[in-house]
N, C-alpha and C positions, 0 to 999 in steps of 0.2 A: 504493499500500499504506500510506503514512504518512496519508493521508487515510482510507481505509476503516477500518483496525484500530481507530482511537480511536471511531469510530462502533459498530462490532461490540462493543468493549469497554463501551460505555455502555449498549447494548441489553442485553448479557448481564448487567450489573450490576443493571439495573432488574428484569429477570426473576429474578435470584437474590434480591433484597430482597423481591420481591413474594411468590415462592414460600417463602421462609424464614419470612416472616410468617404466610402461610396455614398453614404446618406447625406453628406455635407451639401452638395448641390441640389440633392432631392428635396430635402425638407427646409432648407435655407431659400425660400421662394425670393426674398429680397436680391438674392444673388443673381436671379433672371431678371428681376424689374429692372435692376441697374442697367443690364444690356439695352433696353428698349430705348434709353435715350443715348447711351453710349454709342450705339450702332445705328441710330436713327432708323429702327424697325419700322416705325409707323410711315416714315417717308418711303422707305424702300418697298414695303408691302402694300401700301394704299389703304391699310386699315388704321382705325384710331388707336391710341393708346389703351383706352377702356377695353376696346374689343379684343386687343391683344392679350391683356392682362386676364380677361374673362375666359378666353380660350385657353390659356395655359393652366389656370386654376382648375378649369373643369378637367383638363386631360390630367393633371396632377392629383386632383380629387379622385379620378377613377384609378389611377396607378397605385395610390398610397392608401386609400380608405376602403373598406369593406361595403359591399351592397351598392356601390355607386355605378351608375350607367355611363358608358362613353358619350362624350360629347365634346364639341369644339366651339361652344358659344355661338356667335352669329357666323362663324366660318364653316364653309361646307367641308365635308368629308366622304371618302369612299368606302366602300366595303373592304378594300385592299388595306386602305388606312387603317381603318378601325381593326383589322385583324391582325396588323403589326403591333398596335399599341396593347392588344389582348396578349401577344407574345411577350411584350415588355413587362406587363403587370405579373406574368409568371416571375420573371427575374426579379422584380421589386419586392414581390411577396417573399421570394426565397431569401433575399438580403435582409428583409425586415425580421423574418424567422431566425435566420442564423443570428443576428444581432442579439435578439431577445434570449435566444437559447445560450450564446456565448456569455452574455452578461449574468444570467442566472448561474451557470457553472463558476464563473470567476467569483461572484459574490458568495455562493455556497462554500467554496474552498476556502474563501477568507475568513468566513464565519466559524468553520469547524477546525481550522488550522491549529489553534491552541488548544483546544479540546482533546483533539487526536494526538497533540503533540508531534505535529509533522515537522520536518527539517524547514530551514529558511526557503522562502520561495523567490528571494531575489536572485539567484542564479537563473531560475525559470523565466523571470521576468526579463533578466538581460538578454537571454537567447531568444525570446519571443521577439525583442525589439530588433536584434539582428536579423533575423528571419523577415519581419515585416518590413524593415529597411530596404532589403534586396528587390522587393517589389516595384517600388517607383523608380530604383535606379535602372532595372533591366527594362521594364515597360516605358518608362519615361525615354531611355535612349533610343529605343525604336520610334517612339511617337517623334521625337525631336528630328530623327533622320528624315522621315517621311510620313508626317501626320495623316495625309490622305490614304496612304496604303495601309497604315495601322488602323485607320477607321474603318476601311472595307474588310480587313482580316478579322476584326473584332466581330462585325456582323456576321460573317461566314462562320466563325466559331460558335457564336451564341444563337444564330439563327440559321442553322444548316438546312440546305436543300431549298431555302426561301429567298425571294426576291422582292417581297412586298415592303421592304425597308426603303426601297429606291421610290420616292414620292414623286407623284406628277404635280407640278406647280399649281395646275389649274383645278384638278380633282381634289386635291388635298392642299389647300393653301395654308394649312398650319405650319408646313415646312418652311414658307416663306419668313415665319417669325422665328424659326429655329434654325439659324444658320450655323454652318460648320465651325465658325470661330467661336460660338457659344459653347459647343461640345468640347472643343479644344481647351477652353477656359475651365469648362468642368473637370477635364482631366488633370489640369494644374492644380485646381483646388483639391481634388482627391489625392494627388501626389504630395502636396503641402500637407495635407491633413496627416497622410501616413509617416512623412518625415518627423513631424512635430510629435505625434503620439509616439512613434518610435523612439525617438530622442528622449521622452520622458520615460519610457521603459528601460532604456539604457542607463539613464540616470538614477533610477530606482535601483536597478540591479547592481550598480557599482557604489552606490551610497552605503557608507557605513553607518552603524547606529552611533 
């Protein structure tokens, strides 16, 4: 038990750091709102700021909240576009589920550590930080070299055999207000979150009492 628990703790920490980082651009909606003015999405798309925010909120509500129907506000959408967001919802639900599960495991181990006289978990935290830190380094290096290709590879991996993620500007105008630069900034935010949280684990792991 004393050998297995630190391993479980480290794995749970890595999953927690990863899912929390992925959740940053998902749950911090002001991050998207800031892009509306910064990128001039209203001028580029022909929609008002209110229409853009409403469309984005409806899509995010569908992706993150249970029991919500898919919608894009006043913007039209096709059956293929709705099907792609349904595929995305599976990934969003998976991320939320793993985040919650990992948080419960980490909290449970911390609560019973002293009662069960487990060894220090600092080494596990340190190696979890090292493991989580490799993700933004590897993925970030690929994205920096060619983000367009990395973007395509990502979709082929997570949506195998499907091409409904290639949106038609007229059938699914939501894509006009979701430019690729926004997704690139999402990747940067996720990478930044991974680096900061991994750094915290490294500090905790090396810190002495």
